N, C-alpha and C positions, 0 to 999 in steps of 0.2 A: 910267408909274406902276405899282408892284407891287400886286397884290391876291391874297388867298387866298380861294378859294371851292370849293365842291363843284360838279362839272360832269358832265354826261352826254353821252357821245359819240353823235352822230347820223349823221355821214357823214364819210368821209375821201377825200382825193385825193392822189395822188403829186405831189411838188413838188421840182423840180430833181433832182439825182442821188441824194440820200440822205435827203430830208426828206418830211414829210407836211403837208398842210393839213387840220386837224381841225375840223369844224364841231360845235359843242357847244351845249348849253343849260345855263346856269349859274344857281345860286341867287341870286347877288348882282348879276348883270349881264344876265340874260336871254341872248339869242343871242350867241355869241362864235365867231369864226373864228380859229384859232390855228395858227401855224407851229410844228411840232415838228422841230427840227433833228437830223440824224444818226440818226434812228430806223431807217433802212434800211441802215446800215453793218454790216460784219461784226461789229463790237463796238458795238452800238447804245447810244444815250444812254438810251433807255427800251425795254422789251420791246414788240414789235409787238402782242402779245396784249392789252395795255392799251387799245388803240384799236379794239377790236371794237365793233360796233353796241350801243348802250345800256349800255356799261360805265360805271360810276360812279367818278370820281376825285376825290381831294382835291388841288387844284392851286394852285400859286403861279405867277402869270403876269404878264407885262407886258401891260397893257391896250392896245388899239389907240389910236393918236394921234387918230384921227377916226372918226366913225360909218361903219360898213361896212368899216373897215380890218381889217388883220390884227394880232392880238396875238401873243405868243410865250410858249410854255410854258417855265418855268424849272425847276420841281420838280413832282413828282407822286407820289401814293401811291394804290394801288388800294384801293377800298372794296368794290366789287362787280364782278366780271369775268364778263360774260354767258356766254361760251363755257365757263367753268369751272363756273358755277352751273347751267346748263341743258344737259341731255343729250338730251332728247327732240326729235326733228326737228320735231314739230308745235309745240312751244313756241318753237323757234328761228324757225319760220315766222312766228309771231305777233310775235316780237321784231323781226324785220326789217320787218314791217308797221308796228309802233309807231314804229320809228326813221324810216321814210320819211314817215309821217304827221306826226310832230313836226318833221322837217326841212322839210317843205313848209308847215307852219302856224305854228310858233313862230318868228316873224321879228322880234319886238320886242326891241330892245337895252335893255330896262328890266327890273328885277327883278319877279318875280311869285312870292313865296314859297309861296303856296298852290298854284299850278300845279306848281312844282318838287317840293314835298312830296308832292303827289298822284302824280306820275310815279314818284318814288322808291318810295313805298308800293306802287304798281301793279307795279313790278318784283319786289318781294318776294312779292306775291300771285301773280304768274305762276309763280314758283318753287314755290310751295306748292299751286297749284290742281290739282284732279283732272280738271277739264273745260275743255280749251282752247277748245272751241266756245262754251261759256257765257262764258268769260273775255273773248273778243274783243268780244262784245256788251256785256258789263259795262264794259269799258274805254272803248268809244266813248260809251256813255251818260254815264259819269262825266266823260269829257273834255268833252262838251257842257256839262255842269253847270259845270265849271271855266271854260269860256269864257263863262259867263253866258247860255247859250242854252237852258237847260232850263226848260220851263214848270213851275209848282208842282204840277200834277196830271198823272197819267199819261194821263187822258182827253184833256187839251188837247194833249199831245204826240202822241197817236194821231191827233187831228184834223189836226195839222200834217203828219204823215207822209202821211196820206191825201190832203191837199190839195196838197202840194208835190212828191210823188214819184209815179211811175207805178204804184205798188203799192197794193193794197187790204188793209188789216188790219182784221179784225173786232174786236168789242168784247172778246173773250177775250184779245186781245193786250195790253190794259191790265194784265191780271193778270201777264203775263210781264214787262212793263216794271216793274211794282212789285217783282218778284223781283230784277230787275237793278239796282234803285236801292239795294239793301242795301249795307252797308259792305263786305262780302266777296262775291266772285263765287259764284253758286249752283253746287252740284255738278253740276246738269244742268237743262236746260230741256225741257219736253215739246213741242218743236217739231220738225217734220220738216226735212229738209235744205233744201228749197226755201224754207220759211218763215224759216229762219235766214239763208239767203243774202239774201233780200229785205230782212229787217230790217237786216242788216249794211250793205247798199248804201243803204238809205233813211237810216240814221243818218249814214253817210259823206256823203251828199248834203247834209244839213242843215249839216254842218261846212263843206263846200265852198262853200255859198252865203254864208257869212260870212267867207270867207278871200280876200284879194286875190290874184289871179293863181294860183289853185289849179291845180296840175298833176295829171295822171293819176297815180294810185298804182299803180305797176307790180307791186308785190308783192301787190296785191289778188287777182289771178288765182290765186296759190298759196294764199292764205288761203281763198278760196272752196272750194277742193278739200278742205279739212279741216273745213269747216262741216257 
């Protein structure tokens, strides 16, 4: 069955001699895995640059015949190409982290329009942000919220972080969490490198506790270096 949807590229694998398997997160169908035929030929069916991590495409595709199966890309139009929109190495590091996190946590083959729209808006905010370090924490906090895991008050979240992770955050951290809950990422957070790294790892731990078969995030080590 044909379907038209916006979809975000999370991960790609080479397939046969000239094709790709592209794992994506779509607005209308949730997680989708698509065969893209002929993309690695000398005269490709689609430019390879369209399938970089977190690129956003308008796609016409054949849906998989069964759950967990492979669909097939028929047509595509680029809406936001990550490697063209982002030039700073630090932003690209955050982008790879986001792609890997979503690849390992967005596994449902059902639509979640609010989640998709948040991810889309988050990409635009990453392009515009001045502080990558604050952005990474902002993204994780709002991702928790979209997953339905965010307590209504910062003090309650602070309590959960202290109870469930090996780190200790003092009462002043609630103020920083309040800044991160704003609609846009703050320009900067008055935290030192160690505090930012601990908060990053603590928020990621909460996400992992509510994700089945959560694997190690390999790009975390690179992200920690820019925090």
